[in-house]
C-alpha positions in Angstrom: 0.0 0.0 0.0 1.5 3.4 -1.0 1.3 6.4 1.2 -1.2 8.0 -1.1 -3.5 5.0 -0.8 -3.1 5.1 3.0 -3.9 8.8 3.2 -6.9 8.4 0.9 -8.3 5.6 3.0 -7.6 7.6 6.1 -9.3 10.6 4.7 -12.3 8.5 3.8 -12.5 7.2 7.3 -12.2 10.6 8.8 -14.9 12.1 6.6 -17.2 9.3 7.5 -16.4 9.8 11.2 -17.0 13.5 11.0 -20.3 12.9 9.2 -21.6 10.4 11.8 -20.6 12.8 14.6 -22.4 15.7 12.9 -25.4 13.5 12.0 -25.7 12.4 15.6 -25.4 15.9 16.9 -28.1 17.3 14.6 -30.9 15.1 13.4 -31.5 17.1 10.2 -30.4 14.4 7.8 -32.8 11.9 9.4 -35.6 14.4 9.6 -34.9 15.5 6.1 -35.2 11.9 4.8 -38.2 11.1 6.9 -40.2 14.3 6.4 -38.9 15.5 3.1 -42.3 15.2 1.4 -44.1 17.1 4.2 -41.4 19.8 4.2 -41.7 20.1 0.4 -45.5 20.5 0.6 -45.0 23.5 3.0 -42.3 24.9 0.7 -44.6 24.4 -2.3 -47.3 26.6 -0.8 -44.8 29.5 -0.4 -44.5 31.4 -3.7 -40.9 32.7 -3.0 -39.6 29.2 -2.3 -40.9 27.9 -5.6 -38.0 29.8 -7.2 -35.4 27.8 -5.3 -37.2 24.4 -5.4 -39.4 24.2 -8.5 -39.8 20.3 -8.2 -39.5 17.8 -5.4 -36.4 16.3 -7.0 -34.6 19.6 -6.9 -35.5 19.9 -3.2 -34.1 16.4 -2.4 -30.9 16.9 -4.4 -30.1 20.4 -3.1 -31.0 19.3 0.4 -28.7 16.3 0.2 -25.9 18.4 -1.3 -26.1 20.9 1.5 -26.9 18.7 4.5 -24.1 16.1 4.0 -21.3 18.7 3.9 -23.0 20.6 6.8 -23.0 17.5 9.0 -19.3 16.8 8.1 -18.4 20.4 9.1 -20.4 20.2 12.3 -18.9 16.8 13.2 -15.4 18.2 12.6 -15.9 21.2 14.8 -17.5 19.0 17.5 -14.6 16.7 17.7 -12.3 19.7 18.3 -14.2 21.0 21.3 -12.9 20.4 24.9 -16.3 18.9 25.8 -15.8 16.1 23.3 -12.4 15.2 24.7 -13.8 15.3 28.2 -16.4 12.7 27.2 -13.6 10.2 26.8 -11.2 11.4 29.5 -13.6 11.3 32.5 -14.7 7.6 32.1 -11.1 6.6 31.5 -10.0 8.3 34.7 -12.9 6.9 36.7 -12.2 3.3 35.7 -9.5 2.0 38.0 -8.6 -0.9 35.6 -7.6 1.5 32.8 -4.2 1.9 34.4 -4.0 -1.4 36.3 -4.1 -5.0 35.5 -7.4 -6.7 36.1 -7.1 -9.4 38.7 -6.9 -13.0 37.4 -5.6 -14.3 34.2 -4.3 -10.9 32.9 -1.8 -10.6 35.8 -0.7 -14.3 35.3 -0.2 -13.7 31.6 1.9 -10.6 32.4 4.3 -12.8 34.4 4.8 -14.9 31.3 5.5 -11.7 29.3 8.1 -10.8 31.9 9.8 -14.2 31.5 9.8 -13.8 27.8 11.3 -10.3 28.0 14.0 -11.5 30.4 14.9 -14.3 28.0 15.0 -12.0 25.0 17.2 -9.5 26.9 19.6 -12.4 27.7 19.6 -13.5 24.1 20.3 -10.0 22.8 23.1 -9.5 25.2 24.7 -12.8 24.5 24.8 -12.1 20.8 25.7 -8.4 21.1 22.6 -7.3 19.3 21.4 -4.6 21.7 22.9 -1.2 22.4 23.0 0.4 25.8 20.2 2.8 25.0 18.0 0.0 23.7 18.9 -2.0 26.8 17.8 0.8 29.1 14.5 1.1 27.2 14.1 -2.7 27.3 14.8 -2.7 31.0 12.3 0.2 31.5 9.6 -1.9 29.8 10.5 -4.9 32.0 10.3 -2.8 35.1 6.9 -1.5 34.0 5.6 -5.1 33.6 6.9 -6.0 37.0 5.3 -2.9 38.5 1.9 -3.8 37.0 2.1 -7.4 38.2 2.5 -6.4 41.8 -0.6 -4.2 41.5 1.0 -0.9 40.7 -0.7 1.9 38.9 0.5 2.9 35.4 0.2 6.6 36.1 2.6 6.3 39.0 5.2 4.5 37.0 5.1 6.8 33.9 5.8 9.9 36.1 9.4 8.6 36.8 10.7 7.8 33.3 14.5 7.4 33.0 14.7 8.8 29.5 
């Protein structure tokens, strides 16, 4: 996959995401689709609106061409607000297991990961495949795993980074 294809796929995803955010914030597209005939009958009775929308098809096409970009713009601006970020930060901060291991099998599996990391570190050292900077980063990850297994909090550990 080339970088252009990746960016194009990413742009398609982002536009769809912004559209769904905008459509969920305002229900105009849903109301437009559901009540378009009723809305057009009101517009048809107004003489100055007949100039803009002479037929029902014009009304639907122009409405779709304006409402879809409008919901994308509203969704984009909504995702940039501090309130949108707070919607995700507050539940994450409230959940104690976001930064800790859940009791049970996850902590047991973490001990297997620690064993795997220790063996990898020994293997890299024996074959001289690791630099001192990489070794310190590796050791930091190993310490993080050990800290989580004993019931530590991830936030406490990340405050004291060695690098």
